[in-house]
C-alpha positions in Angstrom: 0.1 -0.1 0.1 3.1 2.2 0.9 4.1 1.8 -2.9 0.8 3.0 -4.6 0.7 6.0 -2.1 4.2 7.0 -3.0 3.3 6.2 -6.7 0.3 8.4 -6.8 1.9 11.0 -5.3 4.6 11.0 -7.5 1.6 11.3 -10.0 0.2 14.1 -8.4 2.6 16.2 -8.0 4.2 15.4 -11.3 1.4 16.5 -13.3 2.2 19.4 -15.6 -1.9 20.2 -15.3 -1.4 21.1 -11.6 2.4 22.9 -12.0 1.7 25.1 -14.6 -0.9 27.7 -14.6 -3.3 28.2 -17.6 -4.9 31.0 -19.2 -7.2 32.9 -17.2 -10.3 32.1 -19.5 -9.4 27.9 -19.2 -12.1 25.9 -18.1 -11.7 23.8 -14.9 -9.9 20.8 -16.2 -6.5 21.2 -13.6 -8.7 21.5 -10.3 -11.5 18.9 -11.9 -8.0 16.4 -12.1 -6.8 17.1 -8.8 -10.6 17.0 -7.1 -10.7 13.3 -9.2 -7.4 11.9 -8.3 -8.3 12.8 -4.5 -11.6 10.9 -5.2 -10.1 8.1 -7.0 -7.6 7.0 -4.1 -10.3 7.2 -1.7 -12.0 4.8 -3.6 -9.5 2.8 -4.6 -8.5 2.6 -0.9 -11.7 1.5 0.4 -12.1 -1.5 -2.2 -8.6 -2.6 -0.9 -9.9 -2.4 2.9 -13.4 -3.8 1.8 -12.2 -7.1 -0.3 -8.3 -7.3 -0.2 -5.4 -6.6 -2.4 -6.4 -8.9 -5.7 -10.0 -6.7 -5.7 -8.1 -3.6 -5.5 -5.9 -4.7 -8.6 -8.7 -5.1 -10.7 -10.5 -2.5 -9.4 -8.2 0.1 -9.4 -7.6 1.1 -13.3 -11.3 0.9 -13.5 -12.1 3.6 -10.9 -8.9 5.9 -12.5 -10.3 5.4 -16.2 -14.1 6.3 -15.3 -13.0 9.4 -12.9 -10.8 10.3 -16.4 -13.7 10.2 -18.4 -15.9 12.1 -15.9 -13.3 15.4 -16.2 -14.5 18.7 -17.8 -13.4 19.4 -21.1 -10.3 21.4 -21.7 
């Protein structure tokens, strides 16, 4: 679990969407990505806590792809 948390922290902190400022007329994609990333981490941890590691490995990509599809347009 520590590896997963470290990997997600590196992705969040290394994301150019979060590090680089966008123009003032841009959409909400950057803050949406941050919001959905935290929501995904909480959901994945809930699956891990409830069903175990094997179910987490199956559900994590499904959760992250689903949350990515829900991001607002740029």
